[in-house]
C-alpha positions as CSV (number, residue, x, y, z in Angstrom):
1,M,27.3,10.6,-31.5
2,F,26.9,14.1,-30.1
3,Y,23.9,13.1,-28.0
4,K,25.5,9.8,-26.9
5,G,28.6,11.8,-25.7
6,I,26.3,14.1,-23.6
7,I,24.5,11.1,-22.0
8,M,27.9,9.5,-21.2
9,K,29.1,12.6,-19.7
10,K,26.0,13.1,-17.5
11,A,26.3,9.4,-16.4
12,S,29.9,9.8,-15.6
13,I,29.0,13.0,-13.6
14,G,26.1,11.1,-11.8
15,A,28.5,8.2,-10.9
16,A,31.1,10.6,-9.7
17,I,28.6,12.3,-7.3
18,A,27.3,8.9,-6.1
19,I,30.8,7.7,-5.4
20,T,31.7,11.0,-3.7
21,G,28.5,10.8,-1.6
22,C,29.4,7.3,-0.4
23,L,32.9,8.5,0.6
24,I,31.8,11.8,2.3
25,L,28.4,10.7,3.9
26,P,29.7,8.0,6.3
27,Y,31.5,10.7,8.4
28,F,28.4,12.7,8.9
29,V,26.2,9.6,9.5
30,G,28.8,8.4,12.1
31,N,28.7,11.8,13.9
32,S,24.9,11.9,14.0
33,F,24.7,8.3,15.1
34,Q,27.2,8.8,17.9
35,T,24.8,11.5,19.3
36,Y,21.8,9.2,19.0
37,H,23.7,6.3,20.7
38,Q,24.8,8.6,23.6
39,N,21.2,9.8,24.2
40,T,20.1,6.2,24.3
41,I,22.7,5.4,27.0
42,A,21.6,8.5,28.9
43,S,18.0,7.2,28.9
44,I,19.2,3.7,30.0
45,E,21.1,5.4,33.0
46,K,17.8,6.6,34.2
47,N,16.5,3.1,34.7
48,P,16.9,2.2,38.5
49,A,17.4,-1.5,37.5
50,I,20.4,-0.8,35.2
51,A,23.6,1.0,36.0
52,V,26.1,2.0,33.2
53,K,29.4,1.3,34.7
54,D,31.3,2.2,31.6
55,Y,30.8,3.5,28.1
56,Q,33.1,4.1,25.2
57,F,32.2,5.1,21.6
58,T,35.0,5.3,19.1
59,R,34.7,5.9,15.4
60,N,36.5,6.5,12.2
61,W,35.4,7.6,8.8
62,F,33.4,4.5,7.8
63,G,32.7,2.7,11.1
64,G,33.1,2.6,14.8
65,E,32.6,0.6,18.0
66,A,30.5,1.0,21.1
67,V,31.4,-0.7,24.2
68,T,28.9,-0.5,27.1
69,T,29.3,-2.3,30.5
70,L,25.9,-2.6,32.3
71,S,25.2,-3.7,35.8
72,I,21.7,-5.3,35.8
73,A,19.6,-5.9,39.0
74,T,18.7,-9.6,39.4
75,Q,16.3,-9.4,42.4
76,A,18.3,-12.3,43.9
77,P,19.8,-11.4,47.4
78,E,22.7,-13.9,46.8
79,M,23.7,-12.1,43.5
80,P,22.0,-8.7,43.5
81,T,23.6,-7.5,40.1
82,V,25.2,-9.1,37.1
83,D,27.5,-7.3,34.8
84,L,27.1,-7.4,31.0
85,V,29.7,-6.0,28.5
86,L,27.9,-5.3,25.2
87,T,30.2,-4.6,22.1
88,E,28.6,-3.2,18.9
89,S,30.6,-3.1,15.7
90,L,29.4,-0.3,13.6
91,T,29.5,0.5,9.8
92,F,28.2,3.8,8.4
93,G,26.2,4.3,5.2
94,P,24.7,5.4,2.9
95,V,25.3,1.8,1.7
96,N,26.0,-1.2,3.8
97,I,26.6,-4.8,3.0
98,S,24.1,-7.3,4.2
99,T,23.6,-11.1,3.8
100,S,21.3,-10.3,0.8
101,G,23.8,-8.0,-0.8
102,L,24.1,-4.2,-0.8
103,Q,21.6,-2.3,1.4
104,L,20.7,1.3,1.6
105,S,20.9,2.2,5.4
106,L,22.5,4.7,7.6
107,V,24.1,2.4,10.1
108,K,24.5,-1.3,10.5
109,S,25.7,-3.0,13.7
110,K,26.7,-6.5,14.9
111,A,26.6,-7.1,18.7
112,S,28.6,-9.4,20.9
113,F,28.8,-9.7,24.6
114,D,30.8,-10.8,27.6
115,I,29.8,-11.8,31.0
116,P,32.6,-11.2,33.6
117,L,30.9,-13.7,35.9
118,F,32.2,-16.5,33.7
119,A,35.7,-15.1,33.3
120,A,37.0,-18.5,34.6
121,Q,35.0,-20.2,32.0
122,P,35.5,-18.3,28.8
123,Q,34.0,-21.2,26.7
124,I,30.5,-20.5,28.0
125,V,30.6,-16.9,26.7
126,E,32.2,-18.1,23.5
127,Q,29.5,-20.6,22.9
128,L,26.7,-18.1,23.6
129,N,28.2,-15.6,21.1
130,Q,28.5,-18.5,18.5
131,N,24.8,-19.4,19.0
132,I,23.3,-16.0,19.5
133,K,23.4,-13.5,16.6
134,I,22.3,-10.0,17.2
135,S,22.5,-7.3,14.4
136,S,20.7,-3.9,13.9
137,V,20.0,-1.6,11.0
138,L,19.1,2.2,11.1
139,S,17.2,3.0,7.8
140,W,17.1,6.2,6.0
141,L,13.6,6.7,7.3
142,G,14.9,6.6,10.9
143,N,13.6,3.2,11.7
144,Y,15.8,1.1,13.9
145,S,15.4,-2.7,13.4
146,T,17.0,-5.3,15.4
147,R,17.3,-9.0,14.2
148,L,17.8,-11.8,16.8
149,E,18.7,-15.3,15.7
150,T,19.8,-18.2,17.8
151,L,21.1,-21.4,16.4
152,A,20.2,-24.9,17.4
153,F,22.4,-26.8,19.8
154,D,22.3,-30.0,21.9
155,I,23.4,-30.6,25.5
156,D,24.2,-34.3,26.1
157,E,24.7,-35.6,29.6
158,V,25.0,-39.1,31.0
159,D,21.3,-39.4,31.9
160,Q,19.7,-36.5,30.1
161,S,19.7,-35.0,26.6
162,V,18.6,-31.4,25.8
163,N,17.8,-30.2,22.2
164,I,17.4,-26.3,21.9
165,R,15.9,-25.5,18.6
166,P,16.6,-22.3,16.6
167,S,14.8,-19.1,16.8
168,L,14.5,-15.9,14.6
169,G,12.9,-12.5,15.4
170,E,13.0,-8.9,14.2
171,F,11.8,-5.8,16.0
172,T,11.5,-2.4,14.6
173,L,11.4,0.9,16.5
174,S,9.7,3.6,14.4
175,G,9.4,6.8,16.3
176,D,7.4,5.8,19.4
177,T,6.1,2.6,17.9
178,L,7.7,-0.8,18.4
179,T,6.6,-3.7,16.3
180,G,8.0,-7.2,15.8
181,E,7.7,-10.9,15.7
182,Y,9.9,-13.5,17.3
183,V,9.5,-17.4,16.5
184,W,11.4,-20.0,18.7
185,Q,11.0,-23.5,17.3
186,G,11.1,-24.9,20.9
187,L,13.0,-27.4,22.8
188,S,12.9,-31.0,24.1
189,I,14.4,-32.6,27.2
190,K,14.6,-36.4,27.6
191,G,16.0,-38.6,30.2
192,Q,15.3,-40.9,33.3
193,G,11.9,-41.8,32.0
194,K,10.8,-38.2,31.6
195,A,10.2,-36.1,28.5
196,L,9.3,-32.5,28.2
197,E,8.7,-30.8,24.8
198,V,7.8,-27.2,23.7
199,L,7.0,-26.8,19.9
200,P,7.0,-23.4,18.2
201,L,6.6,-20.4,20.4
202,T,5.7,-17.1,18.7
203,F,5.8,-13.7,20.3
204,K,4.2,-10.7,18.5
205,L,4.3,-7.0,19.4
206,D,2.7,-3.8,18.2
207,Q,3.0,-1.1,20.9
208,T,3.1,2.6,20.8
209,L,4.6,4.8,23.6
210,I,2.3,7.2,25.3
211,A,4.2,8.1,28.4
212,G,7.8,7.8,29.9
213,D,10.9,6.6,28.1
214,M,11.4,3.3,26.2
215,Y,14.7,2.7,28.0
216,S,14.2,4.3,31.5
217,G,11.8,1.7,33.2
218,D,8.8,4.0,33.3
219,A,7.4,3.4,29.8
220,V,3.7,3.1,29.3
221,S,2.4,2.0,25.9
222,V,-0.8,1.1,24.1
223,G,-1.4,-1.6,21.5
224,D,-1.4,-5.5,21.2
225,F,1.0,-8.2,22.0
226,S,0.5,-12.0,21.9
227,V,2.4,-15.2,22.8
228,S,1.4,-18.6,21.5
229,V,2.8,-22.1,21.9
230,E,1.6,-24.7,19.5
231,R,2.1,-27.6,21.9
232,F,3.5,-28.2,25.4
233,S,3.9,-31.7,26.8
234,F,5.4,-33.3,29.8
235,D,5.4,-37.1,30.5
236,N,6.7,-39.1,33.5
237,K,6.7,-42.7,32.9
238,A,7.8,-43.5,36.5
239,N,4.7,-42.3,38.1
240,G,2.3,-42.1,35.0
241,Q,1.9,-38.4,35.3
242,S,1.4,-36.6,31.8
243,L,0.2,-33.1,30.6
244,A,-0.3,-31.9,27.1
245,I,-1.6,-28.5,26.0
246,N,-2.3,-27.7,22.4
247,N,-2.4,-24.2,21.0
248,M,-1.9,-22.3,24.2
249,Y,-2.0,-18.5,23.9
250,I,-1.9,-15.2,25.7
251,E,-3.2,-12.0,24.0
252,G,-3.2,-8.5,25.4
253,N,-4.5,-5.2,24.4
254,T,-4.0,-1.8,26.1
255,T,-5.9,1.3,25.3
256,E,-5.9,5.0,26.6
257,H,-8.7,7.4,27.5
258,D,-8.6,10.5,29.6
259,D,-5.0,9.9,30.9
260,L,-6.3,6.4,32.0
261,L,-5.3,3.0,30.8
262,D,-7.4,-0.1,30.1
263,L,-5.9,-3.5,29.8
264,T,-7.4,-6.7,28.5
265,L,-5.6,-10.1,28.9
266,T,-7.0,-13.3,27.2
267,Y,-5.5,-16.7,28.2
268,G,-6.6,-19.8,26.3
269,A,-5.8,-23.1,25.1
270,D,-7.6,-25.3,22.5
271,E,-7.1,-28.7,24.3
272,I,-5.7,-29.6,27.6
273,T,-5.1,-33.3,28.5
274,A,-3.9,-34.3,31.9
275,M,-3.9,-38.0,33.5
276,D,-6.2,-39.1,30.7
277,K,-8.7,-36.3,31.4
278,K,-9.4,-33.9,28.5
279,V,-11.0,-30.5,28.4
280,T,-11.3,-28.1,25.5
281,E,-11.8,-24.3,24.7
282,S,-10.2,-23.3,28.0
283,N,-10.6,-19.5,28.2
284,L,-9.8,-16.8,30.6
285,V,-10.5,-13.0,29.9
286,V,-9.2,-10.5,32.5
287,A,-10.0,-6.8,32.1
288,I,-8.4,-4.1,34.2
289,R,-9.9,-0.6,33.6
290,N,-9.3,3.1,34.6
291,L,-5.6,2.7,35.6
292,D,-4.0,6.1,36.4
293,I,-1.0,6.4,33.8
294,K,1.1,8.5,36.1
295,A,0.5,6.1,39.1
296,I,1.6,3.2,36.8
297,Q,4.8,5.0,36.1
298,A,5.5,5.6,39.7
299,L,4.7,1.9,40.5
300,N,7.2,0.9,37.7
301,R,9.9,3.1,39.1
302,A,9.3,1.9,42.7
303,S,9.3,-1.8,41.6
304,Q,12.9,-1.2,40.1
305,S,14.1,-0.5,43.6
306,F,13.1,-3.9,45.0
307,N,16.3,-5.9,45.6
308,G,14.6,-9.3,46.3
309,D,15.0,-9.0,50.1
310,P,11.6,-8.1,51.6
311,Q,13.2,-7.2,54.9
312,S,15.8,-4.8,53.4
313,V,15.6,-1.0,54.1
314,A,15.5,-0.2,50.4
315,T,12.5,-2.6,49.9
316,Q,10.6,-1.3,52.9
317,Q,11.2,2.3,51.6
318,A,9.9,1.3,48.3
319,L,6.9,-0.2,49.7
320,A,6.2,2.8,51.8
321,S,6.4,5.1,48.8
322,L,3.6,2.9,47.1
323,I,0.9,3.9,49.5
324,P,0.2,7.4,48.3
325,T,0.6,6.0,44.7
326,A,-1.9,3.3,45.5
327,M,-4.4,5.9,46.9
328,A,-3.9,8.1,43.7
329,M,-4.8,5.0,41.7
330,L,-8.1,4.8,43.5
331,D,-9.1,8.3,42.4
332,H,-10.4,7.0,39.2
333,S,-12.4,4.0,40.3
334,P,-10.3,1.3,38.7
335,E,-11.9,-2.2,38.3
336,I,-10.9,-5.7,37.7
337,A,-13.2,-7.9,35.9
338,I,-13.0,-11.6,35.0
339,E,-15.2,-11.3,31.9
340,E,-14.9,-15.1,31.2
341,F,-13.4,-18.1,32.9
342,S,-14.7,-21.2,31.1
343,V,-13.9,-24.7,29.9
344,V,-15.7,-27.4,28.0
345,T,-15.6,-30.8,29.5
346,E,-17.1,-34.1,28.2
347,H,-20.1,-33.3,30.6
348,G,-20.6,-29.7,29.5
349,K,-19.3,-26.2,30.0
350,L,-18.0,-24.7,33.2
351,A,-18.1,-20.9,33.2
352,S,-17.9,-18.1,35.7
353,K,-17.5,-14.3,35.9
354,A,-16.5,-11.8,38.4
355,K,-16.0,-8.0,38.9
356,L,-14.1,-6.2,41.6
357,D,-13.8,-2.5,42.5
358,I,-12.8,-0.4,45.6
359,N,-14.6,2.4,47.2
360,K,-11.9,4.9,47.9
361,D,-14.1,6.8,50.5
362,L,-13.9,3.7,52.8
363,V,-10.2,3.4,52.7
364,D,-8.0,4.6,55.5
365,I,-4.4,5.1,54.3
366,N,-3.2,4.5,57.9
367,N,-5.1,1.1,58.1
368,P,-4.3,-1.2,55.1
369,M,-6.9,-3.7,56.3
370,S,-9.7,-1.1,55.5
371,V,-9.1,-2.0,51.8
372,V,-11.0,-5.3,52.5
373,A,-14.1,-3.5,53.7
374,A,-13.9,-1.0,50.7
375,M,-14.1,-3.9,48.2
376,N,-17.1,-4.4,46.0
377,L,-17.3,-7.8,44.4
378,E,-20.0,-9.6,42.3
379,A,-19.3,-13.1,40.9
380,N,-21.4,-15.9,39.5
381,G,-20.7,-19.3,38.1
382,A,-22.3,-22.5,36.7
383,G,-21.3,-26.1,35.6
384,P,-22.7,-29.6,35.2
385,E,-22.8,-31.7,38.4
386,A,-21.6,-34.7,36.6
387,F,-18.2,-33.2,36.2
388,F,-17.8,-32.9,39.9
389,Q,-19.2,-36.4,40.4
390,Q,-16.6,-38.1,38.3
391,L,-14.0,-36.4,40.5
392,G,-15.5,-38.0,43.6
393,L,-16.7,-34.7,45.0
394,S,-20.4,-35.6,45.4
395,P,-20.5,-35.6,49.2
396,M,-18.8,-32.2,49.3
397,I,-21.2,-30.9,46.7
398,D,-24.2,-32.2,48.5
399,G,-22.9,-30.5,51.8
400,Y,-22.6,-27.2,49.9
401,V,-26.1,-27.4,48.4
402,Q,-27.6,-28.1,51.9
403,Q,-25.7,-25.1,53.3
404,G,-27.0,-22.9,50.5
405,L,-23.6,-22.3,49.0
406,L,-24.7,-23.9,45.7
407,T,-27.9,-24.4,43.9
408,K,-28.8,-27.4,42.0
409,D,-31.4,-27.6,39.1
410,E,-31.6,-30.6,36.7
411,G,-28.1,-31.6,37.1
412,K,-26.7,-28.0,36.8
413,L,-24.9,-26.5,39.8
414,S,-24.6,-22.6,40.0
415,F,-23.9,-19.9,42.5
416,T,-23.9,-16.0,42.7
417,A,-21.8,-14.1,45.3
418,S,-21.4,-10.5,46.3
419,F,-19.3,-8.6,48.8
420,A,-20.0,-5.1,49.7
421,Q,-19.4,-2.9,52.9
422,G,-17.8,-5.8,54.6
423,Q,-20.8,-8.2,54.1
424,L,-20.6,-11.4,52.1
425,K,-23.6,-12.9,50.3
426,I,-23.8,-16.1,48.5
427,N,-27.0,-17.0,46.7
428,D,-28.6,-13.9,48.5
429,K,-27.7,-15.5,51.8
430,V,-25.6,-13.4,54.2
431,M,-22.6,-15.3,55.3
432,P,-20.8,-14.7,58.6
433,L,-17.2,-13.6,58.4
C-alpha cells in the first residue's frame, strides 16, 4: 500500500505538470508564432508581384487570427491586380485537435479567403470556401505542413455539363526543404457533341532552397519535381477530331555546382492517338547547364515587374535591365541541349538531338542581333521514310534529298546540321543565309 501510494502520488504530480503545461505553453507558443508569421509576411512584401495592403494579427491565450490582404499582379492589362483577403484561424499547442483525434503540435490553422472582386456575388466566394479546404500544422520539430483538399462539384448548364473531381495534397516545409504530393482526380466536360476528360493528375515536389527567399520571388532551389496525367482525351463528333494521351508526364531535376545551376526536363507520354494515328514512347529530354544563380535571381526579380503590356514604361525598363544580366549569364558558357527528341511509329523510330551555346566574345551588348552570329549549334536526326510517305510528303522529301538537305539510305532519312560564326551547314554543305 505504501508503494502504491507513492506511485499514485507521482502520477498525480505528473498529471498536474502536464495539465499546467497545456495551460501555460499556448501563451508562449502564440507569442513565438506571431513573430514567425510577421517575418513571413515581411518576406512576402519583398516580392514585386505581391503587395501586402493590410495585415492584422490578433491572439488570446489559446488561439488567434491572422487577416492578410494581398494585391496580386495578374499580368493582364485590363486587370493588373486582384485583391485576396486570407483569414487564418489559429489554435496554439502543445496539443491540438485534428480529424484523427488529439495531435501534438505547436500551431494549427484553418484558412478561408475572400475576393473583393466578387463583392456583388458573395455566393461565388462562399462556394469556393465550401469546396476548398486549407489547413496547416506547425510541428514540435519546426516542420510546417499545409494540407489542401478540394471537394467534387458539378456545373450543369443548358448545353454543357462539367464535373470537377476531388483533390488532396500535403506539402511540408522543413528548414529550407519543401516536399509534398498533390493528387487531383481530374475533370470531365461534355456537351454539344464534344467531350474532354482529364484523369488523375499527380504533382510531386522535393526541393531545397539554395539562394534567395522562399516567399520573395527570387528563390532558387535544387531537387526534383514531377507532374503526371494518367489520361487526357478530347473528342469532337461534329468534325471527327479526337486526341488521346496516355500516361503523360513532366519530370525535372536541378543541381548546383560552383554557384551554377543545371536543369534537366523530361517530357514524355506512353501513347498518343490523334485522328486514328498512334505513336508510342514519345520522349523529349532538355538539359540547360551552367546557369549563373545570381543572374537567375535577377531575371526572376525583373520578370515580376512585367505588367502584361509590352509597350509600358515599366516593361521597357525591366527589359533594359535584363541586358547586363543576360551578359553576366554568358560568362559561364551556358548551353542548351536537346538530349533526346524521339517517338516510335508503326514504321519505326524518329529521333533527333541538338546542342546550342553562345560565344560571349562575339556578342555586342549594343547590338542584340550579334547574338545570332555568336551561336554555335549542332543537330542531327533520323527517321523512316515510310512515315513521311503515309502523310503524303513524298514530293517534298524527294526535293529535300535532291537539294542535299536530307540523305536517304535504304528507306531511312537523316540529316546533320551545324551553325557557327554565322555560317550554316547541312550535311556538310554550306547553306546561304
